[in-house]
Structure formats: structure tokens, C-alpha cells
Backbone as CSV, one residue per row, in Angstrom:
resi,resn,N_x,N_y,N_z,CA_x,CA_y,CA_z,C_x,C_y,C_z
1,MET,0.727,3.539,-19.594,0.156,4.897,-19.808,-1.268,4.958,-19.969
2,LYS,-1.908,3.843,-20.197,-3.332,3.795,-20.402,-3.877,3.857,-19.017
3,VAL,-3.339,3.217,-17.948,-3.815,3.244,-16.519,-3.907,4.654,-16.029
4,VAL,-2.656,5.518,-16.409,-2.469,6.781,-15.827,-3.626,7.634,-16.556
5,CYS,-3.861,7.658,-18.054,-4.869,8.302,-18.605,-6.208,7.939,-17.988
6,CYS,-6.629,6.889,-17.837,-7.929,6.287,-17.392,-8.136,6.954,-15.890
7,ALA,-7.090,6.739,-15.179,-7.296,7.162,-13.790,-7.454,8.644,-13.428
8,ALA,-6.785,9.327,-14.388,-7.053,10.944,-14.305,-8.484,11.185,-14.900
9,ALA,-8.867,10.661,-15.973,-10.069,11.025,-16.513,-11.275,10.533,-15.538
10,LEU,-11.056,9.377,-14.904,-12.047,8.858,-13.991,-12.268,9.546,-12.833
11,LEU,-11.446,10.447,-12.284,-11.577,11.299,-11.185,-12.833,12.133,-11.407
12,LEU,-13.063,12.497,-12.583,-14.397,13.357,-12.760,-15.612,12.583,-12.643
13,LEU,-15.561,11.115,-12.730,-16.757,10.253,-12.544,-16.842,9.582,-11.148
14,ALA,-16.008,10.115,-10.150,-16.020,9.294,-8.937,-17.374,9.173,-8.302
15,GLY,-17.636,8.011,-7.719,-18.975,7.632,-7.156,-19.232,8.253,-5.795
16,ALA,-20.220,7.635,-5.107,-20.692,8.050,-3.927,-19.596,8.030,-2.738
17,ALA,-19.519,8.756,-1.818,-18.527,8.719,-0.856,-18.880,7.895,0.407
18,CYS,-17.848,7.262,1.008,-18.049,6.252,1.980,-18.236,7.192,3.218
19,ALA,-18.331,6.594,4.407,-18.556,7.433,5.614,-17.520,8.243,6.129
20,ASP,-16.258,7.838,5.660,-15.023,8.697,5.832,-14.675,9.684,4.916
21,GLY,-15.562,9.938,3.842,-15.349,10.703,2.753,-14.617,10.291,1.548
22,PHE,-14.358,9.024,1.711,-13.752,8.239,0.401,-14.547,7.925,-0.599
23,LYS,-13.975,8.271,-1.793,-14.881,8.061,-3.052,-13.819,7.195,-3.962
24,PRO,-14.047,5.961,-4.217,-13.304,5.065,-5.051,-13.532,5.499,-6.425
25,LEU,-12.530,5.327,-7.348,-12.564,5.527,-8.691,-13.333,4.371,-9.196
26,PRO,-14.538,4.754,-10.024,-15.594,3.822,-10.369,-14.993,2.732,-11.322
27,ILE,-14.053,3.008,-12.263,-13.540,1.950,-13.204,-12.959,0.791,-12.457
28,LEU,-12.376,0.972,-11.356,-11.529,0.218,-10.485,-12.508,-0.774,-9.668
29,GLY,-13.624,-0.011,-9.362,-14.798,-0.558,-8.515,-14.181,-1.379,-7.143
30,SER,-14.496,-2.557,-6.912,-13.913,-3.401,-5.955,-12.892,-4.446,-6.514
31,THR,-11.718,-3.975,-6.678,-10.787,-4.746,-7.385,-10.023,-5.607,-6.621
32,ARG,-9.724,-6.854,-6.980,-8.978,-7.810,-6.302,-7.473,-7.878,-6.780
33,LEU,-6.388,-7.812,-6.070,-5.115,-7.755,-6.659,-4.489,-8.950,-5.699
34,ASP,-3.894,-10.085,-6.366,-3.467,-11.137,-5.911,-2.160,-11.189,-6.350
35,LEU,-0.934,-11.046,-5.537,0.230,-11.045,-5.827,0.801,-12.481,-5.232
36,ASP,0.749,-13.566,-6.130,1.276,-14.824,-5.737,2.631,-14.993,-6.246
37,VAL,3.695,-14.763,-5.562,5.041,-14.524,-6.136,5.970,-15.825,-5.807
38,GLN,6.457,-16.555,-6.673,7.371,-17.555,-6.441,8.458,-17.248,-5.381
39,ASP,8.946,-18.119,-4.592,10.005,-17.873,-3.738,11.242,-17.346,-4.216
40,GLY,11.734,-16.292,-3.851,12.847,-15.679,-4.134,12.758,-14.596,-5.447
41,HIS,11.415,-14.430,-5.758,11.099,-13.489,-6.849,10.382,-12.489,-6.273
42,PHE,10.076,-11.403,-7.234,9.551,-10.035,-6.678,8.572,-9.659,-7.931
43,CYS,7.324,-9.170,-7.423,6.535,-8.425,-8.449,5.837,-7.291,-8.015
44,GLY,5.302,-6.595,-8.931,4.599,-5.344,-8.553,3.711,-4.688,-9.489
45,TRP,2.932,-3.880,-8.965,1.962,-3.000,-9.805,2.211,-1.692,-9.310
46,ILE,2.442,-0.856,-10.456,2.760,0.643,-10.383,1.885,1.581,-10.986
47,ILE,1.453,2.648,-10.416,0.865,3.817,-11.073,1.723,4.961,-10.924
48,ASN,2.239,5.385,-12.129,3.422,6.543,-12.282,2.780,7.869,-11.807
49,ASP,1.461,8.096,-12.332,0.840,9.581,-12.119,-0.447,9.308,-11.525
50,LEU,-0.563,9.759,-10.299,-1.854,9.619,-9.591,-2.710,10.852,-9.807
51,GLY,-2.261,11.979,-10.257,-3.232,12.972,-10.621,-3.816,13.450,-9.168
52,ALA,-5.141,13.663,-9.177,-5.749,14.092,-7.912,-6.102,13.010,-6.944
53,VAL,-5.735,11.760,-7.227,-6.065,10.674,-6.244,-5.196,10.922,-4.884
54,ASN,-5.778,10.688,-3.824,-5.021,10.818,-2.676,-5.612,9.908,-1.353
55,ALA,-5.940,8.735,-1.813,-6.349,7.724,-0.833,-6.298,6.366,-1.438
56,VAL,-5.938,5.292,-0.569,-6.107,3.863,-0.791,-6.811,3.090,0.335
57,ARG,-7.632,2.387,-0.076,-8.420,1.375,1.011,-8.210,0.189,0.600
58,ALA,-7.905,-0.863,1.459,-7.872,-2.203,1.057,-8.025,-3.227,2.371
59,THR,-8.267,-4.440,2.134,-8.171,-5.328,2.938,-7.284,-6.376,2.384
60,LEU,-5.980,-6.576,3.364,-4.964,-7.357,3.113,-5.130,-8.664,3.856
61,GLN,-4.578,-9.660,3.093,-4.505,-11.052,3.689,-3.090,-11.688,3.081
62,VAL,-2.576,-12.525,4.037,-1.239,-13.054,3.572,-1.836,-14.669,3.529
63,HIS,-1.698,-15.365,2.327,-2.161,-16.617,2.013,-0.954,-17.735,2.107
64,ARG,0.214,-17.183,1.789,1.305,-17.987,1.873,2.713,-17.319,2.138
65,ARG,3.493,-17.740,2.894,4.778,-17.373,3.251,5.751,-18.204,2.585
66,GLY,6.409,-17.849,1.725,7.491,-18.725,1.154,8.874,-18.695,1.801
67,SER,9.809,-19.372,1.252,11.001,-19.511,1.950,12.207,-19.390,0.919
68,ASP,13.106,-18.582,1.161,14.245,-18.317,0.286,15.546,-17.808,1.039
69,ALA,16.613,-18.497,0.752,17.707,-18.183,1.411,18.069,-16.775,1.537
70,LYS,17.719,-15.915,0.367,18.158,-14.610,0.315,17.046,-13.617,0.556
71,TRP,15.837,-13.956,0.216,14.571,-13.086,0.344,13.564,-13.466,1.203
72,ALA,13.200,-12.777,2.354,12.205,-12.949,3.112,10.873,-12.766,2.455
73,PRO,9.758,-13.132,3.054,8.361,-12.745,2.352,8.097,-11.350,2.815
74,THR,7.777,-10.646,1.855,7.411,-9.106,2.047,6.477,-8.469,1.216
75,PHE,5.700,-7.576,1.701,4.556,-6.920,1.017,4.630,-5.558,1.275
76,SER,4.619,-4.669,0.360,4.566,-3.162,0.665,3.547,-2.464,-0.226
77,ILE,3.063,-1.233,0.040,2.284,-0.186,-0.417,3.215,0.977,-0.351
78,ALA,3.882,1.464,-1.438,4.450,2.750,-1.165,4.165,3.784,-2.125
79,LEU,4.211,5.023,-1.521,3.814,6.279,-2.131,5.166,7.015,-2.406
80,VAL,5.254,7.388,-3.623,6.569,7.844,-4.191,6.543,9.186,-4.842
81,ASN,7.729,9.820,-4.788,7.956,11.044,-5.666,9.498,11.013,-5.903
82,GLY,9.918,10.548,-7.125,11.305,10.402,-7.207,12.018,9.357,-6.428
83,LYS,12.826,9.670,-5.814,13.492,8.834,-4.614,12.896,8.805,-3.305
84,ASN,12.007,9.938,-3.146,11.441,9.953,-1.772,10.208,8.974,-1.818
85,ARG,10.169,8.211,-0.534,9.001,7.315,-0.472,8.555,6.996,1.089
86,VAL,7.397,6.923,1.082,6.780,6.380,2.325,6.223,5.137,2.161
87,THR,6.503,4.140,2.899,6.026,2.777,2.555,5.319,1.885,3.855
88,PHE,4.212,1.499,3.699,3.634,0.604,4.508,3.922,-0.797,3.981
89,ASN,4.569,-1.678,5.035,5.004,-2.791,4.438,4.796,-4.023,5.673
90,LEU,4.882,-5.310,5.200,4.876,-6.418,6.030,6.037,-7.177,5.877
91,LEU,6.708,-7.649,6.877,7.934,-8.352,6.846,8.025,-9.312,7.821
92,ALA,8.454,-10.553,7.493,8.705,-11.587,8.365,9.954,-11.720,8.689
93,ALA,10.402,-11.579,9.992,11.818,-11.428,10.456,12.419,-13.106,10.552
94,ALA,11.404,-14.039,10.768,11.689,-15.404,10.776,10.452,-16.188,10.230
95,PRO,10.770,-17.466,9.903,9.763,-18.179,9.281,8.589,-18.546,10.198
96,ASP,8.746,-18.441,11.547,7.994,-18.952,12.600,7.262,-17.838,13.257
97,LEU,7.612,-16.618,12.897,7.072,-15.388,13.547,6.106,-14.870,12.713
98,PRO,5.049,-13.994,13.351,4.087,-13.233,12.460,4.713,-12.162,11.700
99,MET,4.107,-11.726,10.497,4.659,-10.704,9.692,4.291,-9.380,10.588
100,VAL,5.241,-8.463,10.574,5.151,-7.249,11.250,4.747,-6.121,10.311
101,ALA,3.717,-5.386,10.642,3.254,-4.251,9.737,3.997,-2.874,10.407
102,ARG,4.371,-2.134,9.340,5.095,-0.927,9.706,4.979,0.042,8.719
103,VAL,5.308,1.355,9.078,5.432,2.508,8.135,6.840,2.938,8.265
104,SER,7.529,3.210,7.005,8.853,3.756,6.973,9.061,4.726,5.961
105,GLN,10.220,5.333,6.101,10.693,6.317,4.875,12.193,5.925,4.710
106,PRO,12.442,4.850,3.978,13.745,4.367,3.948,14.850,5.059,2.980
107,ALA,14.227,6.303,2.321,15.115,6.982,1.201,16.624,7.024,1.612
108,ASP,17.051,7.882,2.518,18.526,7.844,3.093,18.464,7.687,4.556
109,LYS,17.603,6.891,5.126,17.663,6.482,6.447,17.808,4.955,6.644
110,ALA,19.156,4.456,6.466,19.265,3.114,6.612,18.863,2.475,7.787
111,ASP,18.908,3.366,8.998,18.623,2.806,10.196,17.155,3.038,10.525
112,ASP,16.279,3.521,9.570,14.934,3.756,9.960,14.105,2.501,9.946
113,LEU,13.680,2.022,11.099,12.887,0.884,11.255,11.400,1.072,11.161
114,GLY,11.057,2.276,11.131,9.739,2.565,10.876,8.864,2.664,12.129
115,GLN,7.537,2.901,11.938,6.716,2.901,13.147,5.790,1.645,13.104
116,LEU,5.897,0.949,14.107,5.195,-0.391,14.114,3.537,-0.171,14.284
117,LEU,2.962,-0.910,13.543,1.390,-0.774,13.394,0.825,-2.143,13.984
118,GLY,1.599,-3.166,14.118,1.252,-4.433,14.663,1.708,-5.639,13.827
119,LYS,1.046,-6.859,14.133,1.447,-8.048,13.495,0.284,-8.649,12.823
120,LEU,0.644,-9.486,11.758,-0.535,-9.966,10.949,-0.121,-11.546,10.964
121,ASP,-1.110,-12.419,11.203,-0.982,-13.907,11.038,-1.614,-14.188,9.744
122,MET,-1.338,-15.340,9.331,-1.782,-15.999,7.917,-3.204,-15.947,7.955
123,ASP,-3.719,-15.631,6.726,-5.086,-15.643,6.508,-5.977,-14.694,7.342
124,THR,-5.525,-13.711,8.119,-6.132,-12.901,8.830,-6.350,-11.518,8.153
125,PRO,-7.478,-11.079,7.942,-7.653,-9.763,7.261,-7.203,-8.551,8.009
126,LEU,-6.507,-7.715,7.401,-6.244,-6.471,7.887,-6.750,-5.202,7.091
127,ASP,-7.402,-4.472,7.601,-7.826,-3.264,6.797,-6.913,-2.157,6.897
128,VAL,-6.627,-1.516,5.792,-5.453,-0.627,5.510,-6.119,0.670,4.960
129,ALA,-5.905,1.854,5.442,-6.484,2.966,4.749,-5.206,3.914,4.881
130,ILE,-4.943,4.472,3.640,-3.741,5.435,3.502,-4.293,6.681,2.705
131,ASP,-4.144,7.859,3.425,-4.484,9.065,2.970,-3.429,10.069,2.808
132,TRP,-3.213,10.921,1.929,-2.303,12.009,1.717,-2.844,13.276,1.340
133,THR,-2.005,14.378,1.668,-2.300,15.792,1.146,-1.514,16.097,0.134
134,PRO,-1.838,17.280,-0.433,-1.049,17.779,-1.636,0.379,18.091,-1.335
135,ASP,0.802,18.300,-0.024,2.137,18.626,0.283,2.896,17.377,0.677
136,GLY,2.202,16.335,0.671,2.913,15.024,1.000,2.864,14.346,2.479
137,SER,1.958,15.051,3.267,1.704,14.470,4.528,0.921,13.139,4.473
138,VAL,1.341,11.921,5.064,0.762,10.764,4.801,0.166,10.373,6.133
139,THR,-0.985,9.732,6.150,-1.512,9.007,7.311,-1.888,7.642,6.895
140,VAL,-1.336,6.710,7.665,-1.660,5.135,7.352,-2.391,4.510,8.550
141,LYS,-3.485,4.063,8.377,-4.129,3.283,9.494,-4.232,1.731,9.142
142,ALA,-3.825,0.834,10.055,-3.900,-0.396,9.940,-4.015,-1.063,11.305
143,GLY,-5.001,-2.075,11.463,-5.140,-2.738,12.494,-5.474,-2.002,13.786
144,GLY,-6.230,-0.938,13.758,-6.598,-0.089,14.684,-5.397,0.874,15.036
145,LYS,-4.351,0.853,14.689,-3.364,1.864,14.797,-3.157,2.796,13.641
146,SER,-2.456,4.072,13.957,-2.170,4.836,12.823,-0.692,5.328,12.936
147,ALA,-0.294,5.797,11.856,1.186,6.614,11.999,0.869,7.641,10.895
148,ALA,1.696,8.756,11.162,1.552,9.984,10.299,3.098,10.331,9.950
149,VAL,3.436,10.429,8.705,4.831,10.733,8.241,4.584,11.781,6.980
150,SER,5.608,12.199,6.674,5.750,13.176,5.590,6.731,12.729,4.443
151,LEU,6.188,12.748,3.332,6.910,12.215,2.110,8.069,13.481,1.804
152,GLY,7.664,14.631,2.204,8.622,15.836,1.926,8.374,16.384,0.618
153,ALA,7.271,15.813,-0.215,7.165,16.290,-1.504,5.756,15.779,-1.837
154,PRO,4.997,16.273,-2.830,3.864,15.822,-3.290,3.744,14.395,-3.765
155,VAL,2.814,13.457,-3.390,2.754,12.190,-3.843,2.460,12.074,-5.303
156,LYS,3.324,11.396,-6.218,3.262,11.298,-7.497,2.747,9.858,-8.001
157,GLY,3.251,8.822,-7.336,2.987,7.484,-7.923,2.706,6.513,-6.712
158,LEU,2.288,5.305,-6.958,1.925,4.389,-6.142,2.610,2.955,-6.473
159,GLU,3.121,2.288,-5.620,3.714,1.003,-5.951,3.336,-0.027,-5.000
160,ILE,2.678,-1.055,-5.406,2.378,-2.207,-4.662,3.201,-3.355,-5.052
161,THR,3.890,-3.963,-3.958,5.000,-5.032,-4.529,4.841,-6.126,-3.528
162,GLY,5.438,-7.312,-3.920,5.319,-8.464,-2.960,6.536,-9.234,-3.452
163,SER,7.101,-10.125,-2.557,8.101,-11.183,-2.713,7.829,-12.475,-1.833
164,THR,8.117,-13.575,-2.408,8.426,-14.779,-1.698,7.078,-15.050,-0.758
165,GLY,5.929,-15.006,-1.499,4.716,-15.275,-0.778,3.405,-14.787,-1.612
166,GLU,2.233,-15.227,-0.874,0.905,-14.708,-1.660,0.340,-13.775,-0.775
167,PHE,0.114,-12.512,-1.320,-0.599,-11.278,-0.719,-1.684,-10.986,-1.505
168,GLU,-2.910,-10.907,-0.812,-4.031,-10.449,-1.476,-4.618,-9.238,-0.898
169,LEU,-5.069,-8.348,-1.808,-6.001,-7.275,-1.428,-7.124,-7.168,-2.032
170,ASN,-8.155,-7.481,-1.165,-9.479,-7.717,-1.613,-10.488,-7.257,-0.673
171,PRO,-11.139,-6.102,-0.781,-10.979,-5.252,-2.138,-9.695,-4.290,-1.896
172,LEU,-9.454,-3.904,-3.130,-8.424,-2.720,-3.311,-9.083,-1.741,-4.003
173,GLN,-9.112,-0.460,-3.242,-9.853,0.702,-4.043,-8.885,1.866,-3.718
174,ILE,-8.697,2.644,-4.970,-7.949,3.841,-5.030,-8.880,4.847,-5.501
175,GLY,-8.911,6.091,-4.860,-9.809,7.149,-5.096,-9.404,8.496,-4.409
176,THR,-10.310,9.205,-3.890,-10.150,10.407,-3.198,-10.721,10.501,-1.791
177,ALA,-10.197,11.177,-0.842,-10.657,11.275,0.494,-10.833,12.718,0.834
178,THR,-11.700,13.179,1.481,-11.733,14.538,2.225,-11.517,14.472,3.488
179,PRO,-10.652,15.365,3.962,-10.203,15.233,5.564,-11.534,15.573,6.394
């Protein structure tokens, strides 16, 4: 609850804009989020109420891909409203293959494999930019490619999760962007 209140209050204090009109929330500054998750386990960081926030900027690296009989290494950034979600994720289909970056809407679309944005090798930085509009239109840019999808509702929350590996966002910036 404290994160939600702080995030909403800090929108009033947003700092200088980047070249693309992005203004990070000043309290988060240049945050580093390192999800170092034991094999077969899952962890996440969730903001339930984003208020007027409408953008995420991050540089993502995979430092370790674990091995588990049931759970493949995976990382995701999801924008949510109830059961509706748009997800940017990385997933390794096999231990010897690179992780695949994609954007999907898996709510009631079991066959949705998403829009492929590329592949990511170990310890290779990947810049990710995610923007959304008040009606839930989402644009994800990663590795020089972009995908546009609709959440079908306003974005309310942000979930960053990882499983069976080490995934680092450095820096991670959450803020506002102007189109």
C-alpha cells in the first residue's frame, strides 16, 4: 500500500523528460531489480495501482538460466486490469536455446503464442520500453522491434516476475511518457 501511495504522490514531482518524452518517478530514480530465483521457484514485484503512470523503461539481462523438471526459466513484465493482461516475456524452450522475447495476451487465448520480438543470449543487455494509453493500448519496444496490442481496458497494475533463473533490470524506471 505504501508503494501505491508513494507512486501516486510522486507523479507530481516527476523529473526532467528524456528525449522520447519519458519522465521517471524521482523516488525510484535508477532502480536495480535483480530477481535471482531458485530453480523451480517463482517470485515477483507487483504494483496494484499505477495511477497516472503510463510507461516503463528498463535494460534487461539474463545472468543465469536454471533447470527444473517442471518449470522453464522465464521472466515477464505484465500490465494488468483484473484478468486482462498484456505480457512481455522471455522464455527458453530448451536449455541450449536462446530465450525468446515476445508480447502476448494469454487471458482466454490458450493458443496465443504472441508477437515475437527476438531472442536474448546470456548476459546480453536488452533495452525494453513499454508505453500505454488510458484506453489500454500498449506498445512494447525491445531489441529494435515493436509490437502493439490492446489490453481492452485501462492499465491498473504492473507485475514483474521471474522463475528458475536470474533476471536483472538495471536500470528499471517507471514513470510517464507523452506520445
